N, CA, C, O and the ligand as a Tripos MOL2 file, in Angstrom:
@<TRIPOS>MOLECULE
protein
  205   203    52     0     0
PROTEIN
NO_CHARGES

@<TRIPOS>ATOM
      1 N          -9.5650  -16.5330   16.0430 N.3       1 MET1
      2 CA        -10.0780  -15.2440   16.5290 C.3       1 MET1
      3 C          -9.2950  -14.1140   15.8650 C.2       1 MET1
      4 O          -8.0660  -14.0670   15.8960 O.2       1 MET1
      5 N         -10.0340  -13.2420   15.2880 N.am      2 LYS2
      6 CA         -9.3980  -12.1460   14.5640 C.3       2 LYS2
      7 C          -9.8930  -10.8110   15.0750 C.2       2 LYS2
      8 O         -11.0850  -10.6140   15.3120 O.2       2 LYS2
      9 N          -8.9690   -9.9200   15.2350 N.am      3 GLN3
     10 CA         -9.3550   -8.5800   15.6600 C.3       3 GLN3
     11 C          -9.1900   -7.6160   14.5040 C.2       3 GLN3
     12 O          -8.0970   -7.4500   13.9640 O.2       3 GLN3
     13 N         -10.2640   -6.9980   14.1420 N.am      4 GLU4
     14 CA        -10.1890   -6.0450   13.0340 C.3       4 GLU4
     15 C         -10.8690   -4.7330   13.3990 C.2       4 GLU4
     16 O         -11.7150   -4.2110   12.6730 O.2       4 GLU4
     17 N         -10.4720   -4.2410   14.5220 N.am      5 HIS5
     18 CA        -11.0570   -2.9800   14.9690 C.3       5 HIS5
     19 C         -10.3520   -1.8090   14.2940 C.2       5 HIS5
     20 O          -9.1310   -1.6650   14.3620 O.2       5 HIS5
     21 N         -11.1250   -1.0170   13.6710 N.am      6 LYS6
     22 CA        -10.5410    0.1830   13.0860 C.3       6 LYS6
     23 C         -10.5660    1.3030   14.1130 C.2       6 LYS6
     24 O         -11.4350    1.3610   14.9840 O.2       6 LYS6
     25 N          -9.6060    2.1740   13.9870 N.am      7 GLY7
     26 CA         -9.5500    3.2800   14.9180 C.3       7 GLY7
     27 C          -8.9080    2.9030   16.2340 C.2       7 GLY7
     28 O          -8.9550    3.6530   17.2090 O.2       7 GLY7
     29 N          -8.3140    1.7380   16.2430 N.am      8 ASN8
     30 CA         -7.5900    1.3260   17.4410 C.3       8 ASN8
     31 C          -6.3230    2.1650   17.5740 C.2       8 ASN8
     32 O          -5.5110    2.2420   16.6520 O.2       8 ASN8
     33 N          -6.1790    2.7700   18.7030 N.am      9 LYS9
     34 CA         -5.0630    3.6850   18.9010 C.3       9 LYS9
     35 C          -3.7120    2.9960   18.8060 C.2       9 LYS9
     36 O          -2.7360    3.5760   18.3300 O.2       9 LYS9
     37 N          -3.6670    1.7570   19.2610 N.am     10 SER10
     38 CA         -2.3930    1.0510   19.2690 C.3      10 SER10
     39 C          -2.1930    0.2150   18.0070 C.2      10 SER10
     40 O          -1.3540   -0.6860   17.9790 O.2      10 SER10
     41 N          -2.9580    0.5150   16.9790 N.am     11 TYR11
     42 CA         -2.8320   -0.2580   15.7430 C.3      11 TYR11
     43 C          -1.4510   -0.0980   15.1160 C.2      11 TYR11
     44 O          -0.9300    1.0100   14.9910 O.2      11 TYR11
     45 N          -0.8870   -1.2080   14.7340 N.am     12 LEU12
     46 CA          0.3710   -1.1810   14.0010 C.3      12 LEU12
     47 C           0.1870   -1.9810   12.7220 C.2      12 LEU12
     48 O          -0.5220   -2.9870   12.7220 O.2      12 LEU12
     49 N           0.8060   -1.5570   11.6440 N.am     13 PRO13
     50 CA          0.6920   -2.3270   10.4180 C.3      13 PRO13
     51 C           1.3100   -3.7020   10.5750 C.2      13 PRO13
     52 O           2.2140   -3.9090   11.3850 O.2      13 PRO13
     53 N           0.8130   -4.6260    9.7960 N.am     14 SER14
     54 CA          1.3940   -5.9650    9.8400 C.3      14 SER14
     55 C           1.3200   -6.5750    8.4560 C.2      14 SER14
     56 O           0.5410   -6.1380    7.6090 O.2      14 SER14
     57 N           2.1260   -7.5750    8.2420 N.am     15 LYS15
     58 CA          2.0980   -8.2950    6.9730 C.3      15 LYS15
     59 C           2.5800   -9.7070    7.2170 C.2      15 LYS15
     60 O           3.0590  -10.0360    8.3020 O.2      15 LYS15
     61 N           2.4480  -10.5430    6.1920 N.am     16 LEU16
     62 CA          2.8430  -11.9290    6.3610 C.3      16 LEU16
     63 C           4.2450  -12.1630    5.8320 C.2      16 LEU16
     64 O           4.6310  -11.6430    4.7850 O.2      16 LEU16
     65 N           4.9820  -12.9410    6.5640 N.am     17 CYS17
     66 CA          6.3060  -13.3500    6.1250 C.3      17 CYS17
     67 C           6.1420  -14.2410    4.8940 C.2      17 CYS17
     68 O           5.3230  -15.1590    4.9060 O.2      17 CYS17
     69 N           6.9010  -13.9850    3.8450 N.am     18 VAL18
     70 CA          6.7450  -14.7710    2.6230 C.3      18 VAL18
     71 C           7.3240  -16.1760    2.7660 C.2      18 VAL18
     72 O           7.0480  -17.0500    1.9440 O.2      18 VAL18
     73 N           8.1130  -16.3910    3.7940 N.am     19 ALA19
     74 CA          8.7130  -17.7140    3.9920 C.3      19 ALA19
     75 C           7.8560  -18.6040    4.8840 C.2      19 ALA19
     76 O           7.5570  -19.7390    4.5140 O.2      19 ALA19
     77 N           7.4640  -18.1150    6.0360 N.am     20 CYS20
     78 CA          6.7340  -18.9520    6.9870 C.3      20 CYS20
     79 C           5.2690  -18.5380    7.1250 C.2      20 CYS20
     80 O           4.4990  -19.1960    7.8240 O.2      20 CYS20
     81 N           4.8880  -17.4520    6.4620 N.am     21 HIS21
     82 CA          3.5080  -16.9670    6.4690 C.3      21 HIS21
     83 C           2.9900  -16.6070    7.8460 C.2      21 HIS21
     84 O           1.7820  -16.5680    8.0830 O.2      21 HIS21
     85 N           3.8950  -16.3530    8.7280 N.am     22 LYS22
     86 CA          3.4990  -15.8510   10.0340 C.3      22 LYS22
     87 C           3.2710  -14.3580    9.9270 C.2      22 LYS22
     88 O           3.9100  -13.6580    9.1430 O.2      22 LYS22
     89 N           2.3490  -13.9010   10.7330 N.am     23 GLU23
     90 CA          2.1050  -12.4680   10.7210 C.3      23 GLU23
     91 C           3.1960  -11.7530   11.4980 C.2      23 GLU23
     92 O           3.5380  -12.1420   12.6150 O.2      23 GLU23
     93 N           3.7270  -10.7250   10.9060 N.am     24 MET24
     94 CA          4.7270   -9.9410   11.6250 C.3      24 MET24
     95 C           4.2230   -8.5190   11.7690 C.2      24 MET24
     96 O           3.6770   -7.9270   10.8380 O.2      24 MET24
     97 N           4.4160   -8.0110   12.9220 N.am     25 THR25
     98 CA          3.9250   -6.6850   13.2370 C.3      25 THR25
     99 C           5.0410   -5.6640   13.1090 C.2      25 THR25
    100 O           6.2070   -5.9270   13.4050 O.2      25 THR25
    101 N           4.6470   -4.5260   12.6710 N.am     26 TRP26
    102 CA          5.6000   -3.4280   12.4640 C.3      26 TRP26
    103 C           6.5040   -3.2260   13.6730 C.2      26 TRP26
    104 O           6.0670   -3.2370   14.8240 O.2      26 TRP26
    105 N           7.7640   -3.0440   13.3650 N.am     27 ARG27
    106 CA          8.7380   -2.7670   14.4240 C.3      27 ARG27
    107 C           9.4320   -1.4390   14.1460 C.2      27 ARG27
    108 O           9.5610   -1.0010   13.0030 O.2      27 ARG27
    109 N           9.8570   -0.8380   15.1990 N.am     28 LYS28
    110 CA         10.5600    0.4420   15.0810 C.3      28 LYS28
    111 C          11.7720    0.3220   14.1610 C.2      28 LYS28
    112 O          12.0820    1.2340   13.3950 O.2      28 LYS28
    113 N          12.4420   -0.8100   14.2520 N.am     29 SER29
    114 CA         13.6580   -0.9910   13.4500 C.3      29 SER29
    115 C          13.3460   -1.1450   11.9650 C.2      29 SER29
    116 O          14.2420   -1.0700   11.1240 O.2      29 SER29
    117 N          12.0720   -1.3620   11.6490 N.am     30 TRP30
    118 CA         11.6810   -1.5060   10.2420 C.3      30 TRP30
    119 C          11.0930   -0.2170    9.6970 C.2      30 TRP30
    120 O          10.6450   -0.1590    8.5510 O.2      30 TRP30
    121 N          11.1000    0.7840   10.5040 N.am     31 GLU31
    122 CA         10.4750    2.0490   10.1730 C.3      31 GLU31
    123 C          10.8590    2.5400    8.7760 C.2      31 GLU31
    124 O          10.0070    2.9870    8.0090 O.2      31 GLU31
    125 N          12.1460    2.4490    8.4600 N.am     32 LYS32
    126 CA         12.6400    3.0340    7.2120 C.3      32 LYS32
    127 C          12.4920    2.1280    6.0080 C.2      32 LYS32
    128 O          12.4780    2.5910    4.8680 O.2      32 LYS32
    129 N          12.3820    0.8210    6.2670 N.am     33 ASN33
    130 CA         12.2960   -0.0710    5.1070 C.3      33 ASN33
    131 C          11.1230   -1.0490    5.1980 C.2      33 ASN33
    132 O          11.1680   -2.1400    4.6300 O.2      33 ASN33
    133 N          10.0950   -0.6540    5.9050 N.am     34 TRP34
    134 CA          8.9240   -1.5170    6.0850 C.3      34 TRP34
    135 C           8.3940   -2.0310    4.7470 C.2      34 TRP34
    136 O           8.0080   -3.1950    4.6380 O.2      34 TRP34
    137 N           8.3740   -1.1830    3.7510 N.am     35 GLU35
    138 CA          7.8440   -1.5550    2.4350 C.3      35 GLU35
    139 C           8.5950   -2.7430    1.8450 C.2      35 GLU35
    140 O           8.0140   -3.5600    1.1320 O.2      35 GLU35
    141 N           9.8740   -2.8350    2.1420 N.am     36 SER36
    142 CA         10.6780   -3.8800    1.5240 C.3      36 SER36
    143 C          10.9010   -5.0900    2.4360 C.2      36 SER36
    144 O          11.5730   -6.0490    2.0570 O.2      36 SER36
    145 N          10.3360   -5.0310    3.6230 N.am     37 ILE37
    146 CA         10.4730   -6.1740    4.5290 C.3      37 ILE37
    147 C           9.6230   -7.3330    4.0250 C.2      37 ILE37
    148 O           8.4250   -7.1730    3.7930 O.2      37 ILE37
    149 N          10.2340   -8.4880    3.8560 N.am     38 LYS38
    150 CA          9.4810   -9.6470    3.3760 C.3      38 LYS38
    151 C           9.5470  -10.8180    4.3450 C.2      38 LYS38
    152 O           8.6840  -11.6950    4.3340 O.2      38 LYS38
    153 N          10.5680  -10.8260    5.1750 N.am     39 TYR39
    154 CA         10.7660  -11.9530    6.0670 C.3      39 TYR39
    155 C          10.7280  -11.5050    7.5170 C.2      39 TYR39
    156 O          11.1500  -10.4020    7.8630 O.2      39 TYR39
    157 N          10.2040  -12.4010    8.3610 N.am     40 CYS40
    158 CA         10.0690  -12.0510    9.7710 C.3      40 CYS40
    159 C          11.4100  -12.1260   10.4810 C.2      40 CYS40
    160 O          11.5940  -11.5220   11.5370 O.2      40 CYS40
    161 N          12.3240  -12.8500    9.9140 N.am     41 SER41
    162 CA         13.6070  -13.0400   10.5920 C.3      41 SER41
    163 C          14.6960  -13.3740    9.5840 C.2      41 SER41
    164 O          14.4340  -13.6880    8.4230 O.2      41 SER41
    165 N          15.8950  -13.2950   10.0630 N.am     42 GLU42
    166 CA         17.0480  -13.6510    9.2270 C.3      42 GLU42
    167 C          16.9640  -15.1200    8.8210 C.2      42 GLU42
    168 O          17.3370  -15.4860    7.7070 O.2      42 GLU42
    169 N          16.4840  -15.9390    9.7130 N.am     43 ALA43
    170 CA         16.3550  -17.3730    9.4320 C.3      43 ALA43
    171 C          15.4360  -17.6020    8.2410 C.2      43 ALA43
    172 O          15.7390  -18.4180    7.3720 O.2      43 ALA43
    173 N          14.3250  -16.8950    8.1950 N.am     44 CYS44
    174 CA         13.3810  -17.0430    7.0920 C.3      44 CYS44
    175 C          13.9820  -16.5250    5.7940 C.2      44 CYS44
    176 O          13.7660  -17.1030    4.7290 O.2      44 CYS44
    177 N          14.7220  -15.4560    5.8840 N.am     45 ARG45
    178 CA         15.3590  -14.9100    4.7000 C.3      45 ARG45
    179 C          16.3010  -15.9440    4.0830 C.2      45 ARG45
    180 O          16.3020  -16.1570    2.8710 O.2      45 ARG45
    181 N          17.0880  -16.5710    4.9270 N.am     46 ARG46
    182 CA         18.0300  -17.5780    4.4280 C.3      46 ARG46
    183 C          17.2960  -18.7850    3.8830 C.2      46 ARG46
    184 O          17.6360  -19.3020    2.8190 O.2      46 ARG46
    185 N          16.2970  -19.2270    4.6100 N.am     47 LYS47
    186 CA         15.5410  -20.4150    4.2290 C.3      47 LYS47
    187 C          14.9610  -20.2620    2.8260 C.2      47 LYS47
    188 O          15.0140  -21.1880    2.0170 O.2      47 LYS47
    189 N          14.4100  -19.0860    2.5510 N.am     48 SER48
    190 CA         13.7400  -18.8910    1.2730 C.3      48 SER48
    191 C          14.7250  -18.7270    0.1260 C.2      48 SER48
    192 O          14.3570  -18.8770   -1.0390 O.2      48 SER48
    193 N          15.9610  -18.4220    0.4480 N.am     49 LYS49
    194 CA         16.9550  -18.2740   -0.6100 C.3      49 LYS49
    195 C          17.4700  -19.6210   -1.0780 C.2      49 LYS49
    196 O          17.9390  -19.7580   -2.2080 O.2      49 LYS49
    197 N          17.3830  -20.6040   -0.2170 N.am     50 ILE50
    198 CA         17.8770  -21.9400   -0.5480 C.3      50 ILE50
    199 C          17.0510  -22.5720   -1.6730 C.2      50 ILE50
    200 O          17.6030  -23.1130   -2.6310 O.2      50 ILE50
    201 N          15.7660  -22.4970   -1.5470 N.am     51 SER51
    202 CA         14.9240  -23.1720   -2.5370 C.3      51 SER51
    203 C          14.7760  -22.3860   -3.8190 C.2      51 SER51
    204 O          14.0950  -22.8320   -4.7420 O.2      51 SER51
    205 ZN          9.1030  -16.0140    8.7240 Zn       52 ZN52
@<TRIPOS>BOND
     1     1     2 1
     2     2     3 1
     3     3     4 2
     4     3     5 am
     5     5     6 1
     6     6     7 1
     7     7     8 2
     8     7     9 am
     9     9    10 1
    10    10    11 1
    11    11    12 2
    12    11    13 am
    13    13    14 1
    14    14    15 1
    15    15    16 2
    16    15    17 am
    17    17    18 1
    18    18    19 1
    19    19    20 2
    20    19    21 am
    21    21    22 1
    22    22    23 1
    23    23    24 2
    24    23    25 am
    25    25    26 1
    26    26    27 1
    27    27    28 2
    28    27    29 am
    29    29    30 1
    30    30    31 1
    31    31    32 2
    32    31    33 am
    33    33    34 1
    34    34    35 1
    35    35    36 2
    36    35    37 am
    37    37    38 1
    38    38    39 1
    39    39    40 2
    40    39    41 am
    41    41    42 1
    42    42    43 1
    43    43    44 2
    44    43    45 am
    45    45    46 1
    46    46    47 1
    47    47    48 2
    48    47    49 am
    49    49    50 1
    50    50    51 1
    51    51    52 2
    52    51    53 am
    53    53    54 1
    54    54    55 1
    55    55    56 2
    56    55    57 am
    57    57    58 1
    58    58    59 1
    59    59    60 2
    60    59    61 am
    61    61    62 1
    62    62    63 1
    63    63    64 2
    64    63    65 am
    65    65    66 1
    66    66    67 1
    67    67    68 2
    68    67    69 am
    69    69    70 1
    70    70    71 1
    71    71    72 2
    72    71    73 am
    73    73    74 1
    74    74    75 1
    75    75    76 2
    76    75    77 am
    77    77    78 1
    78    78    79 1
    79    79    80 2
    80    79    81 am
    81    81    82 1
    82    82    83 1
    83    83    84 2
    84    83    85 am
    85    85    86 1
    86    86    87 1
    87    87    88 2
    88    87    89 am
    89    89    90 1
    90    90    91 1
    91    91    92 2
    92    91    93 am
    93    93    94 1
    94    94    95 1
    95    95    96 2
    96    95    97 am
    97    97    98 1
    98    98    99 1
    99    99   100 2
   100    99   101 am
   101   101   102 1
   102   102   103 1
   103   103   104 2
   104   103   105 am
   105   105   106 1
   106   106   107 1
   107   107   108 2
   108   107   109 am
   109   109   110 1
   110   110   111 1
   111   111   112 2
   112   111   113 am
   113   113   114 1
   114   114   115 1
   115   115   116 2
   116   115   117 am
   117   117   118 1
   118   118   119 1
   119   119   120 2
   120   119   121 am
   121   121   122 1
   122   122   123 1
   123   123   124 2
   124   123   125 am
   125   125   126 1
   126   126   127 1
   127   127   128 2
   128   127   129 am
   129   129   130 1
   130   130   131 1
   131   131   132 2
   132   131   133 am
   133   133   134 1
   134   134   135 1
   135   135   136 2
   136   135   137 am
   137   137   138 1
   138   138   139 1
   139   139   140 2
   140   139   141 am
   141   141   142 1
   142   142   143 1
   143   143   144 2
   144   143   145 am
   145   145   146 1
   146   146   147 1
   147   147   148 2
   148   147   149 am
   149   149   150 1
   150   150   151 1
   151   151   152 2
   152   151   153 am
   153   153   154 1
   154   154   155 1
   155   155   156 2
   156   155   157 am
   157   157   158 1
   158   158   159 1
   159   159   160 2
   160   159   161 am
   161   161   162 1
   162   162   163 1
   163   163   164 2
   164   163   165 am
   165   165   166 1
   166   166   167 1
   167   167   168 2
   168   167   169 am
   169   169   170 1
   170   170   171 1
   171   171   172 2
   172   171   173 am
   173   173   174 1
   174   174   175 1
   175   175   176 2
   176   175   177 am
   177   177   178 1
   178   178   179 1
   179   179   180 2
   180   179   181 am
   181   181   182 1
   182   182   183 1
   183   183   184 2
   184   183   185 am
   185   185   186 1
   186   186   187 1
   187   187   188 2
   188   187   189 am
   189   189   190 1
   190   190   191 1
   191   191   192 2
   192   191   193 am
   193   193   194 1
   194   194   195 1
   195   195   196 2
   196   195   197 am
   197   197   198 1
   198   198   199 1
   199   199   200 2
   200   199   201 am
   201   201   202 1
   202   202   203 1
   203   203   204 2
@<TRIPOS>SUBSTRUCTURE
     1 MET1         2 RESIDUE 1 A MET
     2 LYS2         6 RESIDUE 1 A LYS
     3 GLN3        10 RESIDUE 1 A GLN
     4 GLU4        14 RESIDUE 1 A GLU
     5 HIS5        18 RESIDUE 1 A HIS
     6 LYS6        22 RESIDUE 1 A LYS
     7 GLY7        26 RESIDUE 1 A GLY
     8 ASN8        30 RESIDUE 1 A ASN
     9 LYS9        34 RESIDUE 1 A LYS
    10 SER10       38 RESIDUE 1 A SER
    11 TYR11       42 RESIDUE 1 A TYR
    12 LEU12       46 RESIDUE 1 A LEU
    13 PRO13       50 RESIDUE 1 A PRO
    14 SER14       54 RESIDUE 1 A SER
    15 LYS15       58 RESIDUE 1 A LYS
    16 LEU16       62 RESIDUE 1 A LEU
    17 CYS17       66 RESIDUE 1 A CYS
    18 VAL18       70 RESIDUE 1 A VAL
    19 ALA19       74 RESIDUE 1 A ALA
    20 CYS20       78 RESIDUE 1 A CYS
    21 HIS21       82 RESIDUE 1 A HIS
    22 LYS22       86 RESIDUE 1 A LYS
    23 GLU23       90 RESIDUE 1 A GLU
    24 MET24       94 RESIDUE 1 A MET
    25 THR25       98 RESIDUE 1 A THR
    26 TRP26      102 RESIDUE 1 A TRP
    27 ARG27      106 RESIDUE 1 A ARG
    28 LYS28      110 RESIDUE 1 A LYS
    29 SER29      114 RESIDUE 1 A SER
    30 TRP30      118 RESIDUE 1 A TRP
    31 GLU31      122 RESIDUE 1 A GLU
    32 LYS32      126 RESIDUE 1 A LYS
    33 ASN33      130 RESIDUE 1 A ASN
    34 TRP34      134 RESIDUE 1 A TRP
    35 GLU35      138 RESIDUE 1 A GLU
    36 SER36      142 RESIDUE 1 A SER
    37 ILE37      146 RESIDUE 1 A ILE
    38 LYS38      150 RESIDUE 1 A LYS
    39 TYR39      154 RESIDUE 1 A TYR
    40 CYS40      158 RESIDUE 1 A CYS
    41 SER41      162 RESIDUE 1 A SER
    42 GLU42      166 RESIDUE 1 A GLU
    43 ALA43      170 RESIDUE 1 A ALA
    44 CYS44      174 RESIDUE 1 A CYS
    45 ARG45      178 RESIDUE 1 A ARG
    46 ARG46      182 RESIDUE 1 A ARG
    47 LYS47      186 RESIDUE 1 A LYS
    48 SER48      190 RESIDUE 1 A SER
    49 LYS49      194 RESIDUE 1 A LYS
    50 ILE50      198 RESIDUE 1 A ILE
    51 SER51      202 RESIDUE 1 A SER
    52 ZN52       205 GROUP 0 **** ****
């Protein structure tokens, strides 16, 4: 089930984690570096550096 309503007031940007491909939704703490966010968590960041 996918929701793709445009004009939704509570819409937040989202993108996929490059490590686990889970969708991550914009967070306030990512406000300043959202463009460079690639991983949903520190765990994913580390995991992807290993391989
Ligand atoms: Zn992830």
